[in-house]
C-alpha positions, 0 to 999 in steps of 0.5 A: 860339527853338528850331527842329527837324525838322518846323518850317516858316517863314522862319527855317528858310530863313535856317538853310538858307542858312547850311547851304548846302541848298535854302532851302525853309523846311521843316525836314526830315531833310536839314536836320537832318543838315546842322545836326548836321554844322554843329554838330560843325564849329563846336564845338556839341553835334550834336543837330540842333536849332537853339536860341539858341546855334546861332542866335547862332553862325550869326549869325541874330537873331530877334524875341522873337515867334514868326516869322509864316508868310508870308501868301498874296497877298490877292485878294478876288473876287466871283461877278460878277467870276469869271462875267464873266471866264469868259464873256469868255474864251468859256467856258461858265457853268453856271446854270439849276439848283441845284448846277450848280457853276462851279469856277474857279481863279484863277492869280496873274498878278502872280508871272509864271512864278516858282516862289513855293512859296506858296499865292498863287492861289485856287479859287472856287466859284459855284452856286445853292441854291433859286435863291439864288447862293452863292459861295466863294473859297479860298486855293490853288495852281494851280502846282507847288511847289519840291519838285515842280519840283526832284524831279518824278516824270514824266521829261518834267518837272513838270506845270503846268496850262494855262489853259482850261476842261476840261468834265466833267474831274473826278469824286469818287474817292479821292486817292492811295487815301486820301480823297475828292477831285476826280480827273481823269477826262478829258484836260487840257493841261499845260506840262512843265518839266524844267530845274529853274531855278525858272521855269515853262516854257511852251514844251512842252505835253502833253495826257492823263490825268496825275492832275491832281486837286483836293485838299488840303494840310495843316491850314493849309500855308505852303509848297506844296513837293510838295503839288502837281506839277500838282494844284490844291491847297487851302491849308487842309484845312477849306476843302477839306472845305467844298468837298467837302461841296458837291461831294457834294451836287452829285454826287447832284443832277447826277451825278459830273462836274465841269468845272474852269476855270482863268483868270489873275487878270489876266483878272478886273476 
């Protein structure tokens, strides 16, 4: 096995532990420089590439098969489960007309307040077309990733969306000036966490316009990193494009206002 800049998997994490850098699993420029320094110190060619010789010197063994990406936690929800959970919380459920979208994030309660850096949550979508119910459930994150927690841009700390329903909170517009996504248009409530201890704090909240958008990560991202500093982010680009195609139809049918609801998986039975 040969690992180099741009790789992202659990073997990279093991390498980073040996190097003494943050074990985030992403082989970036800092890891590459650390590898070169380590190779020089240990009498190896300092090329910044971790091949068999460097792995052996590090004491890292790998299977002959490529390391598989760590899967997100599996949760199979139904439209009925989501609807029941939303209504039980006292939130509004949209129905009675086609393309009234119920966009519901389901945060993985099993992980508690631990920063997992994984796409182990879900974004669901329920609506009707010609009176027939449609339902989607996509892997996503509702939480900021490791880089977001450690290197937040807001001096108050990284944002983490508070569970709740945010009526007409989003509309279709460009995310970062690059591509269409659901951008925050109305105030939402977030927790603020500035201590970088890899545990989400819930003792301080702010309400306002913070750019808590609903957008995509990469083609099929393994780790959240700074794809989210509070945004609700799809793991797979193709899932996000499917979601946005539906949102565009809904915009034409019902206007450019979308409600986002965030619940805990523990609320889903």
